[in-house]
BAVOVO-129528 format. One record per residue (C-alpha): residue number from 1; residue in three letters; x, z, y. Coordinates in Angstrom, 1 decimal, decimal comma. Example, Ala and Ser with C-alpha at 12.3 -4.5 7.8 and 13.67 -1.06 7.14 Angstrom:
# residues 2
<site k="1" r="Ala" c1="12,3" c3="7,8" c2="-4,5"/>
<site k="2" r="Ser" c1="13,7" c3="7,1" c2="-1,1"/>
This chain:
# residues 219
<site k="1" r="Met" c1="4,7" c3="35,3" c2="30,7"/>
<site k="2" r="Thr" c1="8,1" c3="34,9" c2="28,9"/>
<site k="3" r="Lys" c1="7,7" c3="33,4" c2="25,4"/>
<site k="4" r="Gly" c1="10,4" c3="34,4" c2="23,0"/>
<site k="5" r="Asn" c1="9,2" c3="32,9" c2="19,8"/>
<site k="6" r="Glu" c1="10,5" c3="29,3" c2="20,2"/>
<site k="7" r="Thr" c1="12,8" c3="29,6" c2="17,2"/>
<site k="8" r="Lys" c1="10,9" c3="29,0" c2="14,0"/>
<site k="9" r="Ile" c1="12,4" c3="30,6" c2="10,9"/>
<site k="10" r="Thr" c1="12,8" c3="27,8" c2="8,4"/>
<site k="11" r="Asp" c1="14,2" c3="28,3" c2="4,9"/>
<site k="12" r="Glu" c1="17,5" c3="27,0" c2="6,1"/>
<site k="13" r="Leu" c1="17,7" c3="29,3" c2="9,1"/>
<site k="14" r="Tyr" c1="16,7" c3="32,2" c2="6,9"/>
<site k="15" r="Ala" c1="19,5" c3="31,4" c2="4,5"/>
<site k="16" r="Tyr" c1="21,9" c3="31,2" c2="7,5"/>
<site k="17" r="Met" c1="20,8" c3="34,6" c2="8,7"/>
<site k="18" r="Leu" c1="21,4" c3="36,2" c2="5,3"/>
<site k="19" r="Ala" c1="24,8" c3="34,5" c2="5,1"/>
<site k="20" r="His" c1="25,8" c3="36,2" c2="8,3"/>
<site k="21" r="Asn" c1="24,6" c3="39,7" c2="7,3"/>
<site k="22" r="Pro" c1="26,3" c3="42,0" c2="4,8"/>
<site k="23" r="Pro" c1="25,5" c3="40,7" c2="1,4"/>
<site k="24" r="Leu" c1="23,6" c3="42,8" c2="-1,2"/>
<site k="25" r="Asp" c1="26,0" c3="44,4" c2="-3,7"/>
<site k="26" r="Pro" c1="25,6" c3="43,8" c2="-7,4"/>
<site k="27" r="Val" c1="23,5" c3="46,9" c2="-8,0"/>
<site k="28" r="Gln" c1="21,1" c3="46,0" c2="-5,1"/>
<site k="29" r="Arg" c1="20,8" c3="42,4" c2="-6,3"/>
<site k="30" r="Glu" c1="20,1" c3="43,5" c2="-9,9"/>
<site k="31" r="Leu" c1="17,5" c3="45,9" c2="-8,7"/>
<site k="32" r="Val" c1="15,7" c3="43,2" c2="-6,7"/>
<site k="33" r="Glu" c1="15,8" c3="40,8" c2="-9,6"/>
<site k="34" r="Thr" c1="14,5" c3="43,5" c2="-12,0"/>
<site k="35" r="Thr" c1="11,7" c3="44,4" c2="-9,7"/>
<site k="36" r="Tyr" c1="10,5" c3="40,8" c2="-9,5"/>
<site k="37" r="Ala" c1="10,8" c3="40,4" c2="-13,3"/>
<site k="38" r="Arg" c1="9,1" c3="43,7" c2="-14,2"/>
<site k="39" r="Phe" c1="6,4" c3="43,9" c2="-11,5"/>
<site k="40" r="Pro" c1="5,7" c3="40,3" c2="-10,4"/>
<site k="41" r="Asp" c1="2,2" c3="41,3" c2="-9,0"/>
<site k="42" r="His" c1="3,7" c3="44,1" c2="-6,9"/>
<site k="43" r="Ala" c1="7,2" c3="42,7" c2="-6,1"/>
<site k="44" r="Gly" c1="6,1" c3="41,9" c2="-2,5"/>
<site k="45" r="Met" c1="6,2" c3="45,7" c2="-1,9"/>
<site k="46" r="Val" c1="10,0" c3="45,6" c2="-2,0"/>
<site k="47" r="Ser" c1="11,7" c3="45,6" c2="1,4"/>
<site k="48" r="Ala" c1="13,0" c3="42,2" c2="2,6"/>
<site k="49" r="Glu" c1="16,6" c3="41,4" c2="1,8"/>
<site k="50" r="Glu" c1="17,7" c3="41,5" c2="5,4"/>
<site k="51" r="Gln" c1="16,2" c3="45,0" c2="5,8"/>
<site k="52" r="Ala" c1="18,8" c3="46,6" c2="3,4"/>
<site k="53" r="Pro" c1="21,8" c3="46,1" c2="5,7"/>
<site k="54" r="Leu" c1="19,6" c3="46,9" c2="8,8"/>
<site k="55" r="Leu" c1="18,5" c3="50,2" c2="7,4"/>
<site k="56" r="Ala" c1="22,0" c3="51,1" c2="6,4"/>
<site k="57" r="Phe" c1="23,2" c3="50,1" c2="9,9"/>
<site k="58" r="Leu" c1="20,5" c3="52,3" c2="11,5"/>
<site k="59" r="Val" c1="21,4" c3="55,3" c2="9,3"/>
<site k="60" r="Arg" c1="25,0" c3="55,0" c2="10,4"/>
<site k="61" r="Leu" c1="24,1" c3="54,3" c2="14,0"/>
<site k="62" r="Val" c1="22,2" c3="57,7" c2="14,4"/>
<site k="63" r="Gly" c1="24,8" c3="59,5" c2="12,3"/>
<site k="64" r="Ala" c1="22,1" c3="60,5" c2="9,9"/>
<site k="65" r="Arg" c1="22,6" c3="63,3" c2="7,3"/>
<site k="66" r="His" c1="19,0" c3="64,0" c2="6,6"/>
<site k="67" r="Val" c1="16,8" c3="61,0" c2="5,8"/>
<site k="68" r="Val" c1="13,2" c3="60,9" c2="4,6"/>
<site k="69" r="Glu" c1="11,6" c3="57,8" c2="3,0"/>
<site k="70" r="Val" c1="7,8" c3="57,6" c2="2,6"/>
<site k="71" r="Gly" c1="7,1" c3="55,0" c2="-0,1"/>
<site k="72" r="Thr" c1="10,0" c3="54,3" c2="-2,5"/>
<site k="73" r="Phe" c1="8,6" c3="51,7" c2="-5,0"/>
<site k="74" r="Thr" c1="11,6" c3="50,7" c2="-7,2"/>
<site k="75" r="Gly" c1="14,2" c3="52,2" c2="-4,9"/>
<site k="76" r="Phe" c1="15,8" c3="49,3" c2="-3,1"/>
<site k="77" r="Ser" c1="15,5" c3="50,6" c2="0,5"/>
<site k="78" r="Ala" c1="16,5" c3="54,1" c2="-0,7"/>
<site k="79" r="Leu" c1="19,6" c3="52,7" c2="-2,3"/>
<site k="80" r="Ala" c1="20,6" c3="51,0" c2="0,9"/>
<site k="81" r="Met" c1="20,1" c3="54,1" c2="3,0"/>
<site k="82" r="Ala" c1="21,8" c3="56,4" c2="0,5"/>
<site k="83" r="Arg" c1="24,9" c3="54,2" c2="0,5"/>
<site k="84" r="Ala" c1="25,1" c3="54,6" c2="4,3"/>
<site k="85" r="Leu" c1="24,9" c3="58,4" c2="4,2"/>
<site k="86" r="Pro" c1="28,0" c3="60,7" c2="4,1"/>
<site k="87" r="Ala" c1="28,8" c3="62,3" c2="0,8"/>
<site k="88" r="Asp" c1="26,9" c3="65,5" c2="1,8"/>
<site k="89" r="Gly" c1="23,9" c3="63,6" c2="3,2"/>
<site k="90" r="Thr" c1="20,4" c3="63,8" c2="1,6"/>
<site k="91" r="Leu" c1="17,6" c3="61,4" c2="1,3"/>
<site k="92" r="Ile" c1="14,2" c3="62,8" c2="0,3"/>
<site k="93" r="Ala" c1="12,2" c3="59,9" c2="-1,3"/>
<site k="94" r="Cys" c1="8,4" c3="60,3" c2="-1,5"/>
<site k="95" r="Asp" c1="6,4" c3="58,4" c2="-4,1"/>
<site k="96" r="Ile" c1="3,7" c3="58,9" c2="-6,6"/>
<site k="97" r="Ser" c1="4,9" c3="56,6" c2="-9,4"/>
<site k="98" r="Glu" c1="7,2" c3="57,7" c2="-12,1"/>
<site k="99" r="Glu" c1="7,1" c3="54,2" c2="-13,6"/>
<site k="100" r="Trp" c1="8,3" c3="52,3" c2="-10,5"/>
<site k="101" r="Thr" c1="10,8" c3="54,9" c2="-9,4"/>
<site k="102" r="Ala" c1="12,4" c3="55,0" c2="-12,8"/>
<site k="103" r="Tyr" c1="14,1" c3="51,7" c2="-11,9"/>
<site k="104" r="Gly" c1="15,3" c3="53,2" c2="-8,7"/>
<site k="105" r="Arg" c1="16,8" c3="56,3" c2="-10,5"/>
<site k="106" r="Glu" c1="18,7" c3="53,9" c2="-12,8"/>
<site k="107" r="Ala" c1="20,1" c3="51,9" c2="-9,9"/>
<site k="108" r="Trp" c1="21,0" c3="54,9" c2="-7,8"/>
<site k="109" r="Ala" c1="23,0" c3="56,3" c2="-10,7"/>
<site k="110" r="Lys" c1="24,8" c3="53,0" c2="-11,2"/>
<site k="111" r="Ala" c1="25,7" c3="52,9" c2="-7,5"/>
<site k="112" r="Gly" c1="27,0" c3="56,5" c2="-7,6"/>
<site k="113" r="Val" c1="24,5" c3="57,8" c2="-5,0"/>
<site k="114" r="Ala" c1="22,0" c3="59,6" c2="-7,2"/>
<site k="115" r="Asp" c1="23,2" c3="63,0" c2="-6,0"/>
<site k="116" r="Arg" c1="22,2" c3="62,0" c2="-2,4"/>
<site k="117" r="Ile" c1="18,6" c3="61,2" c2="-3,3"/>
<site k="118" r="Asp" c1="16,0" c3="63,8" c2="-3,9"/>
<site k="119" r="Leu" c1="13,0" c3="62,0" c2="-5,4"/>
<site k="120" r="Arg" c1="9,7" c3="63,9" c2="-5,1"/>
<site k="121" r="Ile" c1="6,8" c3="62,6" c2="-7,2"/>
<site k="122" r="Ala" c1="3,7" c3="63,8" c2="-5,4"/>
<site k="123" r="Pro" c1="1,4" c3="62,7" c2="-2,6"/>
<site k="124" r="Ala" c1="3,6" c3="62,1" c2="0,4"/>
<site k="125" r="Leu" c1="1,6" c3="64,2" c2="2,7"/>
<site k="126" r="Asp" c1="2,0" c3="67,2" c2="0,4"/>
<site k="127" r="Thr" c1="5,8" c3="66,6" c2="0,3"/>
<site k="128" r="Leu" c1="6,0" c3="66,2" c2="4,1"/>
<site k="129" r="Arg" c1="3,9" c3="69,3" c2="4,8"/>
<site k="130" r="Ala" c1="6,1" c3="71,4" c2="2,6"/>
<site k="131" r="Met" c1="9,2" c3="70,6" c2="4,7"/>
<site k="132" r="Pro" c1="10,4" c3="72,9" c2="7,5"/>
<site k="133" r="Ala" c1="8,1" c3="72,4" c2="10,5"/>
<site k="134" r="Gly" c1="10,9" c3="72,3" c2="13,0"/>
<site k="135" r="Pro" c1="13,0" c3="69,2" c2="14,1"/>
<site k="136" r="His" c1="15,5" c3="68,5" c2="11,3"/>
<site k="137" r="Ile" c1="15,1" c3="64,8" c2="10,2"/>
<site k="138" r="Asp" c1="17,6" c3="62,3" c2="11,6"/>
<site k="139" r="Phe" c1="16,1" c3="59,1" c2="10,2"/>
<site k="140" r="Ala" c1="12,8" c3="58,3" c2="8,5"/>
<site k="141" r="Tyr" c1="11,6" c3="55,0" c2="6,9"/>
<site k="142" r="Leu" c1="7,8" c3="54,6" c2="6,5"/>
<site k="143" r="Asp" c1="6,7" c3="51,9" c2="4,0"/>
<site k="144" r="Ala" c1="3,8" c3="53,3" c2="2,0"/>
<site k="145" r="Asp" c1="0,0" c3="52,9" c2="1,8"/>
<site k="146" r="Lys" c1="-1,1" c3="51,5" c2="5,2"/>
<site k="147" r="Gly" c1="-4,2" c3="53,7" c2="5,5"/>
<site k="148" r="Gly" c1="-1,9" c3="56,7" c2="5,5"/>
<site k="149" r="Tyr" c1="0,5" c3="55,6" c2="8,3"/>
<site k="150" r="Ile" c1="-1,0" c3="57,7" c2="11,1"/>
<site k="151" r="Ala" c1="-1,1" c3="60,8" c2="9,0"/>
<site k="152" r="Tyr" c1="2,5" c3="60,3" c2="7,8"/>
<site k="153" r="Trp" c1="3,6" c3="59,6" c2="11,4"/>
<site k="154" r="Glu" c1="2,0" c3="62,8" c2="12,6"/>
<site k="155" r="Glu" c1="3,9" c3="64,8" c2="10,0"/>
<site k="156" r="Leu" c1="7,2" c3="63,1" c2="10,7"/>
<site k="157" r="Val" c1="7,3" c3="63,1" c2="14,5"/>
<site k="158" r="Pro" c1="7,4" c3="66,9" c2="15,0"/>
<site k="159" r="Arg" c1="10,1" c3="67,1" c2="12,3"/>
<site k="160" r="Met" c1="12,4" c3="64,5" c2="13,9"/>
<site k="161" r="Arg" c1="15,3" c3="65,8" c2="15,9"/>
<site k="162" r="Gln" c1="15,8" c3="64,6" c2="19,4"/>
<site k="163" r="Gly" c1="17,3" c3="61,1" c2="19,2"/>
<site k="164" r="Gly" c1="16,1" c3="60,8" c2="15,6"/>
<site k="165" r="Leu" c1="14,7" c3="57,4" c2="14,6"/>
<site k="166" r="Ile" c1="11,7" c3="56,3" c2="12,6"/>
<site k="167" r="Ala" c1="11,5" c3="52,8" c2="11,2"/>
<site k="168" r="Val" c1="8,0" c3="51,6" c2="10,1"/>
<site k="169" r="Asp" c1="7,6" c3="48,5" c2="7,9"/>
<site k="170" r="Asn" c1="4,8" c3="45,9" c2="7,7"/>
<site k="171" r="Val" c1="3,5" c3="46,4" c2="11,2"/>
<site k="172" r="Leu" c1="2,5" c3="42,8" c2="11,6"/>
<site k="173" r="Phe" c1="0,9" c3="42,8" c2="8,2"/>
<site k="174" r="His" c1="1,2" c3="39,1" c2="7,4"/>
<site k="175" r="Gly" c1="0,0" c3="38,2" c2="10,8"/>
<site k="176" r="Gly" c1="-3,4" c3="39,8" c2="10,3"/>
<site k="177" r="Val" c1="-3,0" c3="42,2" c2="13,2"/>
<site k="178" r="Thr" c1="-4,2" c3="39,5" c2="15,6"/>
<site k="179" r="Asp" c1="-7,5" c3="39,2" c2="13,9"/>
<site k="180" r="Pro" c1="-10,2" c3="41,1" c2="15,9"/>
<site k="181" r="Gly" c1="-12,3" c3="41,4" c2="12,8"/>
<site k="182" r="Ala" c1="-9,6" c3="42,8" c2="10,6"/>
<site k="183" r="Thr" c1="-10,7" c3="45,3" c2="7,9"/>
<site k="184" r="Gly" c1="-9,0" c3="47,5" c2="5,3"/>
<site k="185" r="Pro" c1="-5,2" c3="47,9" c2="5,4"/>
<site k="186" r="Thr" c1="-4,9" c3="45,3" c2="8,3"/>
<site k="187" r="Ala" c1="-7,3" c3="47,3" c2="10,4"/>
<site k="188" r="Ala" c1="-5,3" c3="50,5" c2="9,5"/>
<site k="189" r="Ile" c1="-2,1" c3="48,9" c2="10,7"/>
<site k="190" r="Lys" c1="-3,7" c3="47,8" c2="14,0"/>
<site k="191" r="Glu" c1="-4,8" c3="51,3" c2="14,5"/>
<site k="192" r="Phe" c1="-1,4" c3="52,7" c2="13,7"/>
<site k="193" r="Asn" c1="0,3" c3="50,2" c2="16,1"/>
<site k="194" r="Asp" c1="-1,9" c3="51,4" c2="18,9"/>
<site k="195" r="His" c1="-1,3" c3="55,0" c2="18,0"/>
<site k="196" r="Ala" c1="2,5" c3="54,7" c2="17,9"/>
<site k="197" r="Ala" c1="2,7" c3="52,7" c2="21,1"/>
<site k="198" r="Ala" c1="0,7" c3="55,4" c2="22,9"/>
<site k="199" r="Asp" c1="2,7" c3="58,3" c2="21,6"/>
<site k="200" r="Ala" c1="4,5" c3="59,9" c2="24,6"/>
<site k="201" r="Arg" c1="6,9" c3="61,8" c2="22,3"/>
<site k="202" r="Met" c1="8,6" c3="58,6" c2="21,2"/>
<site k="203" r="Asp" c1="10,3" c3="55,5" c2="22,6"/>
<site k="204" r="Thr" c1="8,9" c3="52,7" c2="20,5"/>
<site k="205" r="Val" c1="9,5" c3="49,0" c2="20,1"/>
<site k="206" r="Leu" c1="7,8" c3="46,6" c2="17,7"/>
<site k="207" r="Leu" c1="10,1" c3="43,8" c2="16,3"/>
<site k="208" r="Thr" c1="9,4" c3="40,6" c2="14,4"/>
<site k="209" r="Val" c1="11,8" c3="41,6" c2="11,6"/>
<site k="210" r="Ala" c1="10,5" c3="40,5" c2="8,1"/>
<site k="211" r="Asp" c1="6,7" c3="41,5" c2="8,2"/>
<site k="212" r="Gly" c1="7,2" c3="43,4" c2="11,4"/>
<site k="213" r="Leu" c1="9,3" c3="46,5" c2="12,0"/>
<site k="214" r="Thr" c1="8,6" c3="49,3" c2="14,5"/>
<site k="215" r="Leu" c1="11,5" c3="51,4" c2="15,6"/>
<site k="216" r="Ala" c1="10,7" c3="54,7" c2="17,3"/>
<site k="217" r="Arg" c1="13,2" c3="57,2" c2="18,8"/>
<site k="218" r="Lys" c1="12,3" c3="60,8" c2="19,4"/>
<site k="219" r="Lys" c1="12,6" c3="61,7" c2="23,1"/>
């Protein structure tokens, strides 16, 4: 068995990695700082810093014009993806909190991408089910309530165009996925990981990026 985890991510190595990635722009940095200041008990929900340039890279890589985000929080990941869209691209952002997403709206306006983001405050399943049923989504980012992952996946996959990409966050769930007695959100993530890996409609890989990131390409 080939073991690929010999490199331990120390604080110094993490800083080195960030220094060799595209830096956050001032609006992104301000949004992260505001999120931690305003919502310290929930700030862990914001995507990791290295995920912003990665999401932007993936949006550009697939030539996305139609993006869907399930779980927006304060809008950090939506901002990164919207910046990578062409001027006529659209990102549908699904969330249920007016309070959290208000900070995103402000940042999107500062960044000049508010016209690319269609924020829909409603249960995400309702928003997804109201979309056209046929393949039309180029890129989707799933980072919402963990118990809903399979249901969101099942709404997204049929709507992805061939070659479209889904990125799914927190698929290692703080390392809890190796616990055979896992319960709650951890158990839901374990079930989702098995479900995604077995889905013959998608080419899927699970990566140790941040808290675990699954990338799935529509066949």
